[in-house]
N, C-alpha and C positions, 0 to 999 in steps of 0.2 A: 504493500500500500504506500509506504514512504517513497519508494523508488518511482512509483507511478505519479505521485504528487510532485516529486522533483522534476520529472520529465514534463508533466503538464505545465509546471511553472516556467521551465526553460522555453517551451514552445510559446507560451504567452508573452514572455519577455522578448523573444526573438520577433514575434509579430509586431510588438510595440516598437522595437528597434527599427524595423523596416517600414513603419507607417509613413506614407507619403512618397516612398521610393518605388518607382515603376519596376515591375519584376517580369522576367522573361525566362523561357525554357532554355534558350541558347542565344549566342551572340548574333547569328544571322537574323533571327526574328527581331531582335532588338534594333539592329541597324536598319532593317527594312521599315519598321514602324516609326522609329524615332526621326528618321530623315533629318539628322542633325547637320548643321553647317559646320559644327566644330567637332573636335575629337570626342569620342565617347568613352567614358570610364566605366569599367565593369567591376562589380563586387561579387565574388563567388561565396555564397552564404555558407555552404558546407565546409569549404576549405578553411575559411577563417575560423569557424567553430572548432574544427579538428586541430588546427595549429594552436589555438588558445588552450585547448584541453591538454595538448602535449606539453606545453610549458608548465601549466598549473600542476599536472601530475608528475612531471619528470624533474623539474628543477628543485634542488634541495633548499628552498627558501621562498621568499615572496617575489612575485613577478610584477614589475612595473612596466606598463606599455609606454614606450617612448612616443609621445603624441606627435612629435615632429615628422615621423615617417608618413603618416596619413591622418590628418585631423578631421576628416569628414564626419559630421555628427552621426550619420547612419552607421558608419564603421565603429565609432566610439560606443554607440549603444549596442551594436552587435557583439562587441567584445565584452561589454558588461553582461549581456544575456548569457555569454559563454562562461562567465565567472570571474573576469578580470575586474578587480576593485581598486587597483593602485595604478597611478599614472605619473610618468616622469614628464615634467614641463620645463620650458626654458625661457618663458617670457610671460608678461601679464596677459597678453592676448591669448596665449595657449591656456593659461589658467582659466580665464573667463570663458573661453570656448568649451573647455571640458566641463566646467561647472554648469554652464547653460544646458548642455546635453545630459550631464550626470551630476546632479546636485549633491549626491552622497559620496562622490568619488574622493579618495584620499590622494592628495597631490604631494609631489616631491620636487622642489625647485632646485634642479641639479646643474644649472648653468653656473660655472665658477665665477662669472663676473656679471653683476646685476646693478641696475640703477637704484638709487636710494628710494625713488618713488615705487619701483617694482617691489622692493623688499617690504616697504610699508604696506602696500596694497595686498601682497601675498599673505602677510601675517594677519591682516585684518580679515581675509577670506578663509582663515583657518589653516594655512600652510605652516607646518612646524619643522619640516625637514629641508635644510638648505645645504648646498655644497659651497666650498670655498677653496682657494689654492694660494692665498697670501694673507699676511697679517692685516693689510689694508682692507681686504674684502671682509675679513672676520670682524674688524672694527665697525665697518658699515652695517653689517648684520646686527651687531649688538646695539648700536645706536638707534637704528631705524625700527627695531622691534621694542624699543623702550626698555632695554636691559632685561628682556624677558627671561624667565627661569625655566621655560618649558621647551627650549630649542633642542633639536636633534641635528647636529652638525657633522657633515662628512667632508673630510679633506680629500680633494682630488689629487691623486698622485700620477706622475708621469712614469709609464712603464714601457717595456720593449714592445715594438710594433712588428716584430718578426712574424711573417705569415699573413699580415693584413694587406688586402688588395688596395685599401684606401687608408694609409696611415693617418693618425690623428694626434701626433706627439709634438707638434711644433707650435702649439698655441696655448694650451692649458696644461696645468699639472705641476705640483711641487715635486722636487726631487726627494729621494729617500734620505738624503743628508739634511734637507730642510724640514722634513716631516716631524721629528721629535719636538722641536721648539713650537711649531704650529699646533700640534696636538695638545701639548702641555698647556698652551695659552687657552685653547678652546675648552679644555676640561675645567678651567677655573670657574666657568659660568654656565656651561651647557648641561642640560639634563642627560643627554647622551652624546657620545662622540664616536665617530667611526672614520673609515677611509673608503674611498671609491676610486676606481680606475677604469680605463677603457683601452683594450688591446688593439683597437683600430677596427674600422668598418670592414665587413666581409673577411673576417679572420679565418684563414684556412689551416691554422696550426692549433690542434686541440690542446697541446701542452702549454700554449701561451697563457691561459688563465691560471693553470696550476703553478707555472713558474712565477707569475706575479704574486700569487697568494703566498708562496714559499718565501719570496723576497720580503714581503710585508712582515711575515713572521720573524725573519731574521732581524729586520729593522726594529721591531717592537722589543724583541729579546735584548737587543743591544742597548736600548734606552730605558728599559724597565717600565714601559707604558703599556697598559691594557686598554682595549677598545670595547665598545658595545655593539658596533654595527660594521658590516663589511658588504660593500656593493661591488659586484664584479662587472658592472656596466653592461654594454651591449656588444655588438660586433659578431653575434652568431650569424653564420653564413647561410646563403641561399644558393641553390644550384642554378648556374647560368651555363650557356653553351660552352664557354671556355673555362669554367671553374666547376670542379667536381668535389665538393667538400664531403667530409665524413658526416654520418647522421648526427643530428643535434643531440641525440641521446648519448653519444660518445662524449660530447662536451660536458653534459650534466654529470656523467660518471667521473670524468677527470676532475671536475670542480669539487664534487662531493668527496672524492678520495683526498684531494689536497686540503680541504677544510678539516677533515678528520685527522689527517697527519699533522696539521698545524695547530690543532686544538681550538679551532674556530667554530665547531659545530653548535656550540651553545649561544652564539651571537645571533643578532638579527641579520639575516642574510638576504640580499636583494640582487636582482638582475634587471636589466633595462632593454629587452628586445624591442626593436623597431622594425627593421628590414625583415628579420626572421619571423616576426609575428604576422606580418600582413603582405609581404611581397607576392607570395604565391596565391594569395586570396584576391588578387586584382589583375586587371589588364587594361590596356588602352588601345582603342581602334583609331587609326588615323587614315584619312582619305587622300588618295592621289589626285591632285588638282591638275597636274600636267606631266606628260612624259616628253622629254627632249633627248632623244638618243638613249643613252644609258643613265640619264639623270632623271630622278623622280622628285617632283615638288609636292610637298605634303601640307596638310592643314594644321600640323603641329610639329614642334622641333625642339631645339636646345634651350630656347627661352620658355618652353612649356614642359610637357611631360617627359621629353627625351633628353633631359639635361645629362644624365649619366652616359647615354650613348654618344652625345656630342662632345662633352668636356672630358670624360674619362675614357671614352672609347670602349665601353662595355657592350657586350652583345646580350641580346635577350631572345628567348624562344619566340618565334614569329611564324605567322602563316598568312596567306592571302585569301581574302573573301571577295569574290567577283560579284558585285552587286548587279542583279538583273541580267547576268550573263550565264550561259551554260558552258561548262568546261568539259572538254572531251577527254581530259586526263593524259593527253599525249604531248604536251608542250615540254620543251627543254627548259632548263634553268639558266639564268644569266646573272651577272654581278651588276648591281646598281648603286650609284651614289645618291644618297638621300639628302634633300634640302628642306629646311623648315620654311614657314610662311612669311617670316619677317623680312624686312628689307636689309637686314644686316648680313653681310657675306660670310660671317663666321657661324651663321645659323645652319650648320650642316653636321652630318654624322661623320665621325672619324673613320670608321670602317665601312666598306661596301657591304651590301646585303644581297645574299643569293635569293632570287625570286623566280617564279615562272617567267619565261622570256616574253610572254604575251601580256604582261601587266599593262594596264592603260588607265587613263583618266576615269575616275568614278569608282575604281577598286579600293578596297580597304585593306590595310595591313594591321593585323592584330598583334601587338607586342605583349607577351605574357610576362608574369612575374614583375609587374609594375604597380602592384598594390601599394608598394612603398616607394616614396620619392618619385612618383608620377604626378598624381593630383597635387601633392604638397609643393612641388618645385615650380609650378606654373607662375610666370609673371603675367602682366597685362600689357607687355610691350607691343606696340602697334595695334593693340586691341585684339590680339589673338590669344584666347584662352578658352577653357571649357568648364562649364558648371554642370554638364550633363553626366549624371551618375545614375546607373541602373543596376539592379541586382539580377544575378543569374541563379536560378533555382537549383540547377544540377551542379554537382561538384565539378570543379575545373578539371579539364582533361590533363592526364599525365603527359608532360612533354619534356 
């Protein structure tokens, strides 16, 4: 009876999460009915739910969804329906966006550098977990929260980025040499003190997390400080055509073993998945507006959902949908240069894309695994962006 009630509650929450979002059985039907002039964003309901459950059941601690990866309200509510209750935020707008969608969410302000107004506003809205990586930032937090005694402060540490496809070590993070002084200062007034780190985005090295945890243990042993919290950050990888990571469960096991070995199992343990939580739960369809030889001009590009493809040169699983055309299945493939819609000449993909050689104006290219950093990375440059988000009822195809 209890399991039935829990299942019925989940279904009710999911229906509420998707209220107002148009739903289709597949992408082809969505594209035909929407007739959108802009790119079309897809949310795969089952895939998002499945991944959320994988983190909730497998990670040895509390899972915070990194809202920056995709802050669409329907996605936030869908994650809530799946059981996610904690969210990592980096700005006042992210805080307010999450709280509008999910008033009961617990928020963690993990950006290491915040404005004084942002700290004040966040504390007034109930945020108690803050990150810092310098004494000046720590001083700001203390002053702008009115010398509060209920703060939970996490020191952002700089750790090795070996194995990260997108390193994140050159902007934030105190060194292990600086950490003892900063932790000691924070312990003078905070209710709880901990450390947080980020091994880099799309980390392909399982042991990167374990090595960081061991180094933190050695640092703490050397200075005689004990902490209350440990946040292993994000960076969990997703499978792309040119990247083949180990299963995320291998990462969970390596982290849990390192926590046990280092005597951290009794602490408040956190992780902050963004890409790994929602990338496979979304896709973006972009339309071919013109073919000129082996060049395709699209209605979305690097100023929009395809930032990672343009600026980082990453590849995504993709397929062609021929709107209103019958395909005989016999066409060869060819290599195409892709250009975005803006008038900026740098709005193009770094790598060419293999597509059927009969691709033409009006066809759609569906880029999968763009549930993360697709919708979120859009600018409004030249007026090209898309607010068209639809849900796909069936699970995303394995690609």
